C-alpha positions in Angstrom: -17.9 25.2 -29.2 -17.5 29.0 -29.3 -19.8 29.1 -26.3 -17.4 26.8 -24.5 -14.5 29.0 -25.3 -16.3 31.9 -23.7 -17.1 30.1 -20.5 -15.1 30.8 -17.4 -13.2 27.9 -15.9 -15.2 26.4 -13.1 -14.0 24.4 -10.2 -11.1 26.5 -9.1 -11.2 26.5 -5.3 -10.3 29.9 -3.7 -8.9 28.0 -0.7 -7.3 25.0 -2.3 -5.9 22.4 0.1 -2.1 22.3 -0.1 -0.3 19.1 -1.1 2.8 20.1 0.8 5.1 17.3 0.0 3.4 16.4 -3.3 2.4 13.0 -1.9 -1.1 13.0 -3.4 0.4 14.1 -6.8 3.0 11.3 -6.7 0.3 8.7 -5.8 -1.9 9.8 -8.6 1.1 9.6 -10.9 1.9 6.1 -9.6 -1.7 4.9 -9.9 -1.9 6.2 -13.5 1.2 4.2 -14.2 -0.3 1.1 -12.7 -3.5 1.6 -14.7 -1.8 1.0 -18.0 1.2 -1.1 -17.0 -0.5 -4.5 -17.6 -1.6 -3.4 -21.1 1.9 -2.2 -21.9 3.3 -5.4 -20.5 1.2 -7.5 -22.9 1.9 -5.5 -26.0 5.7 -4.9 -25.4 6.2 -8.7 -25.0 5.5 -9.0 -28.8 8.6 -11.1 -29.4 7.6 -13.6 -26.7 4.0 -14.0 -27.9 5.1 -14.1 -31.5 7.3 -17.1 -30.6 4.5 -18.9 -28.7 1.8 -18.2 -31.2 3.4 -17.5 -34.6 0.3 -18.1 -36.6 -1.9 -15.7 -34.6 -2.3 -11.9 -35.1 -1.5 -11.5 -31.4 -1.2 -7.7 -31.1 -4.4 -7.1 -33.1 -6.4 -9.7 -31.1 -5.1 -8.4 -27.8 -6.1 -4.8 -28.8 -9.7 -5.8 -29.6 -10.2 -8.1 -26.6 -8.7 -5.5 -24.1 -10.4 -2.4 -25.4 -13.9 -4.0 -25.8 -13.9 -5.4 -22.2 -12.6 -2.1 -20.8 -15.4 -0.2 -22.6 -18.0 -2.6 -21.2 -17.0 -1.7 -17.7 -17.1 2.0 -18.4 -20.7 1.7 -19.7 -21.6 -0.2 -16.5 -20.0 2.5 -14.3 -22.2 5.2 -16.0 -25.5 3.5 -16.7 -25.3 0.5 -14.3 -24.8 2.7 -11.3 -21.6 0.9 -10.2 -19.9 4.2 -9.5 -22.5 5.0 -6.8 -23.0 1.4 -5.5 -19.3 0.6 -5.1 -16.9 2.8 -3.2 -14.0 4.5 -4.9 -11.4 2.6 -2.8 -13.2 -0.8 -3.4 -13.2 -0.3 -7.2 -9.4 0.5 -7.2 -8.6 -2.5 -5.0 -10.7 -4.9 -7.1 -9.2 -3.6 -10.3 -5.6 -4.0 -9.2 -6.4 -7.5 -7.9 -7.7 -8.4 -11.3 -4.5 -7.0 -12.9 -2.4 -9.2 -10.7 -4.4 -12.3 -11.7 -4.1 -11.5 -15.4 -0.4 -10.8 -15.3 0.4 -14.1 -13.5 -1.7 -16.2 -15.9 0.8 -15.8 -18.8 3.9 -17.4 -17.2 1.9 -20.0 -15.4 0.0 -21.3 -18.4 3.2 -21.3 -20.5 4.9 -23.3 -17.8 2.0 -25.8 -17.7 1.7 -26.1 -21.5 5.4 -26.1 -22.3 5.5 -29.9 -22.2 2.5 -30.2 -24.5 2.6 -30.3 -28.3 2.1 -27.3 -30.5 -1.6 -28.1 -31.1 -2.3 -28.1 -27.3 -0.5 -24.8 -26.9 -2.2 -23.2 -29.9 -5.7 -24.0 -28.9 -5.6 -24.1 -25.1 -2.9 -21.7 -23.9 -3.7 -19.1 -26.5 -7.4 -19.1 -25.5 -6.5 -18.7 -21.8 -4.0 -15.9 -22.7 -6.7 -14.0 -24.5 -9.1 -14.5 -21.6 -6.4 -13.0 -19.3 -6.2 -10.0 -21.6 -10.0 -9.7 -21.3 -9.7 -9.7 -17.5 -7.0 -7.1 -17.8 -9.3 -4.9 -19.9 -12.1 -5.2 -17.4 -9.8 -4.1 -14.6 -8.6 -1.2 -16.8 -12.1 0.1 -17.3 -12.8 -0.2 -13.5 -9.6 1.6 -12.5 -9.4 4.1 -15.3 -13.1 5.2 -15.1 -12.8 5.6 -11.3 -9.4 7.3 -11.2 -10.0 9.7 -14.0 -13.5 10.5 -12.8 -12.2 11.3 -9.4 -9.3 13.4 -10.8 -11.8 15.4 -12.8 -13.2 16.9 -9.6 -9.8 17.8 -8.3 -7.4 20.6 -9.3 -5.9 20.1 -12.8 -2.5 18.9 -11.6 -4.0 15.6 -10.5 -5.4 14.9 -13.9 -2.0 15.8 -15.4 -0.3 13.4 -12.9 -2.6 10.5 -13.8 -2.0 10.9 -17.6 1.8 11.4 -17.1 1.7 8.2 -15.0 -0.1 6.2 -17.8 2.7 7.2 -20.2 5.5 6.5 -17.8 4.2 2.9 -17.5 5.0 2.4 -21.2 8.5 3.7 -20.7 9.1 1.6 -17.6 7.8 -1.6 -19.3 9.8 -1.0 -22.5 13.0 -0.5 -20.6 12.3 -3.6 -18.5 11.6 -5.7 -21.6 14.8 -4.5 -23.3 16.9 -5.4 -20.2 15.3 -8.8 -19.7 15.7 -9.6 -23.5 19.3 -8.4 -23.7 20.5 -10.0 -20.5 19.6 -13.6 -21.6 20.6 -15.7 -24.6 18.5 -15.4 -27.7 17.2 -18.9 -27.5 13.7 -20.2 -26.9 14.5 -20.9 -23.3 16.2 -17.5 -22.8 13.2 -15.8 -24.3 10.9 -17.7 -22.0 12.9 -17.0 -18.9 13.2 -13.2 -19.7 9.4 -13.0 -20.2 8.8 -14.8 -16.9 11.0 -12.3 -15.0 9.3 -9.4 -16.9 5.8 -10.4 -15.9 6.7 -11.2 -12.3 8.3 -7.7 -11.9 5.3 -6.1 -13.5 3.1 -7.9 -11.0 5.1 -6.7 -8.0 4.7 -3.1 -9.2 0.9 -3.6 -9.4 0.9 -4.9 -5.8 2.6 -1.7 -4.8 -0.2 0.2 -6.5 -2.7 -1.6 -4.3 -0.9 -0.1 -1.3 -0.9 3.4 -2.9 -4.6 3.5 -3.6 -5.4 2.6 0.1 -3.0 5.3 1.3 -4.4 8.0 -1.1 -7.9 8.1 0.5 -6.3 8.5 4.0 -4.2 11.6 3.1 -5.3 14.7 4.9 -5.1 16.8 1.7 -7.4 14.3 -0.1 -9.9 14.3 2.8 -10.0 18.1 2.6 -10.7 18.0 -1.1 -13.5 15.5 -0.5 -15.1 17.6 2.2 -15.0 20.7 0.0 -16.7 18.8 -2.8 -19.3 17.3 -0.5 -20.2 20.8 0.8 -20.5 22.3 -2.7 -24.2 23.1 -3.4 -23.8 22.2 -7.1 -22.5 18.7 -6.4 -25.7 16.8 -7.3 -25.4 13.9 -9.8 -25.8 15.4 -13.3 -27.2 13.5 -16.3 -24.8 11.9 -18.8 -26.3 13.4 -22.0 -26.7 16.8 -20.5 -22.9 17.0 -19.8 -22.1 15.2 -23.1 -23.8 17.9 -25.2 -21.8 20.6 -23.4 -18.5 18.9 -24.2 -19.2 17.3 -27.5 -16.3 18.9 -29.3 -13.5 17.8 -27.0 -15.2 14.4 -26.7 -15.0 14.1 -30.5 -11.4 15.2 -30.3 -10.3 12.5 -27.9 -12.3 10.0 -29.9 -10.3 10.9 -33.0 -7.0 10.8 -31.1 -7.4 7.1 -30.2 -9.1 6.0 -33.5 -5.8 7.1 -35.2 -3.4 5.9 -32.5 -4.9 2.4 -31.9 -5.4 1.7 -35.6 -1.6 2.2 -36.0 -0.2 1.2 -32.6 0.6 -1.4 -31.6 -0.8 -3.8 -34.3 0.6 -2.1 -37.4 3.9 -1.2 -35.8 4.5 -4.6 -34.2 3.3 -6.8 -37.1 3.3 -5.1 -40.4 6.8 -3.3 -40.3 9.9 -5.4 -40.8 13.6 -4.8 -40.5 16.4 -7.1 -41.7 18.9 -5.2 -39.7 17.1 -5.2 -36.3 14.9 -8.3 -36.8 12.8 -9.1 -33.7 14.3 -6.1 -31.9 12.5 -3.8 -34.4 9.0 -3.9 -32.9 10.3 -3.7 -29.4 12.3 -0.5 -30.3 9.4 1.0 -32.1 7.1 0.4 -29.2 9.7 1.9 -26.9 10.1 5.0 -29.1 6.3 5.4 -29.0 6.1 5.0 -25.2 8.9 7.5 -24.6 7.4 10.1 -26.9 4.0 9.6 -25.4 5.5 10.2 -21.9 7.2 13.4 -23.1 3.9 14.7 -24.6 2.0 14.0 -21.4 4.7 15.6 -19.3 4.8 18.8 -21.4 1.4 19.7 -20.0 3.0 20.3 -16.6 4.8 23.2 -18.4 2.2 24.6 -20.8 -1.5 23.9 -21.4 -3.2 26.0 -24.1 -6.5 27.6 -23.1 -8.4 27.0 -26.4 -10.4 23.7 -26.5 -11.4 24.6 -30.1 -7.8 24.7 -31.3 -6.9 21.6 -29.4 -9.8 19.7 -31.0 -8.8 20.8 -34.6 -5.3 19.6 -33.8 -6.7 16.2 -32.8 -8.5 16.0 -36.1 -5.3 16.9 -38.0 -3.7 13.7 -36.7 -5.7 11.9 -39.5 -2.7 12.9 -41.7 -0.7 10.0 -40.0 -2.7 7.5 -42.2 -1.2 8.5 -45.6 2.3 8.8 -44.0 2.3 5.3 -42.5 0.8 3.9 -45.7 3.7 5.4 -47.6 6.1 3.6 -45.2 4.4 0.3 -46.1 3.8 0.8 -49.8 5.7 3.9 -50.8 9.3 4.5 -52.1 12.0 2.2 -50.8 13.7 5.0 -48.7 10.5 5.5 -46.8 10.4 1.8 -45.8 13.8 2.2 -43.9 14.0 2.4 -40.2 14.7 6.1 -39.8 11.5 7.5 -41.3 9.4 5.0 -39.5 11.0 5.8 -36.2 10.5 9.5 -36.7 6.8 9.0 -37.5 6.4 6.7 -34.5 7.9 9.4 -32.3 5.5 12.0 -33.6 2.6 9.7 -33.2 3.4 9.2 -29.6 4.2 12.8 -28.9 1.0 14.2 -30.3 -1.1 11.4 -28.7 0.4 12.2 -25.2 0.2 15.9 -25.4 -3.3 16.3 -27.0 -4.8 13.6 -24.7 -3.5 15.4 -21.6 -4.6 18.8 -22.9 -8.2 17.9 -23.6 -8.5 15.7 -20.4 -7.2 18.6 -18.3 -9.3 21.4 -19.9 -12.6 19.7 -20.3 -13.7 19.0 -16.7 -12.8 22.6 -15.9 -15.1 24.1 -18.5 -18.2 22.9 -16.8 -19.6 23.6 -13.3 -17.8 21.8 -10.5 -20.8 19.6 -9.9 -20.5 18.3 -13.5 -16.7 17.9 -13.6 -16.7 14.2 -12.6 -19.3 13.3 -15.1 -17.4 15.3 -17.8 -14.3 13.3 -17.0 -16.3 10.1 -17.3 -17.8 11.2 -20.6 -14.3 11.9 -21.9 -13.0 8.5 -20.8 -16.0 6.8 -22.5 -15.3 8.6 -25.8 -11.6 7.8 -25.4 -12.5 4.2 -24.8 -14.8 4.2 -27.9 -11.9 5.5 -29.9 -9.7 2.7 -28.5 -12.2 0.1 -29.6 -12.8 1.6 -33.0 -9.0 2.0 -33.6 -8.2 -1.5 -32.6 -10.8 -2.9 -35.0 -9.6 -0.6 -37.8 -6.1 -1.9 -37.2 -7.2 -5.2 -38.9 -7.5 -3.4 -42.2 -3.7 -3.2 -42.5 -3.6 -6.9 -43.3 -6.1 -6.7 -46.1 
């Protein structure tokens, strides 16, 4: 780790192409938002899925299904050779098309099964819904691995744009869910109608992302970046484990970030915490608070990024302290079980998640030679995904 601290930042181009109107930055931000928008759409509709499948642990099942399928694709990108066999543009287009499919499944199957009995809905529609979440996870792995791997080779502002975009999708989806829920009557039909509108709007946004990813590769500034990288003498394909050993500490840091976050959010926050005052609005508001604070954290790196990976990694490990704090909210004194302490902790969980994720993902690809920067970003996203899978599985321990 100390050796890493002493290394010079590699990959800074002396004649960096200018993104005059910030179009490439905006598209990276927009694609980052599209990458996580479907996932946020599924978890923020907690009231809708809770109504449809009251006996199921929907948030926890969704988390495991989504994260495991996403991780599978990341493994195939690295060891299956998909990243070299399939073009960057094709991978993005395929991923966003899968997102559209998965988002449209939910309102369609609910419409089809709405006339059936509860048994048919419970067994049939629920299984199809979980399958659509799996498809969504596969698309996330394809887009996330490709987009972040590409951004790792580019100047650091593009990585910051991608992660700020991922956080903004949570804010957008939360606001959209609140508007659709508040604008219609609190009846089963009103809940269903608001959810239909919510998923359709989310699908339209993803279709716009399809246009954005095709425009990105045609921008002159991006073509200049690609030419500079192709002409770099160090741009041969590095080995995974060679790069992984060099960045083992930040990889461990991002793994811990998401072990902690996914074991608490969204499952514990959406299912285990109750409020007599806010009722079914409570999980929606908590998820909104998390998404807003995550966006703030990821946006702060546009202002300040620390230079020490060692300090950033230790701060990631310090997030383990959230466990006893949230346990106290569930089993501790009565005043800790009230809405205010839980909201404060949720805000801090999102803020630290957003800031630390963005910091380690920006710094790490720049601490290796430019030819290894894409692989470094892919290694980081693989460890991030492993943390997501581990955290989503650990989230089940809250119900024990």
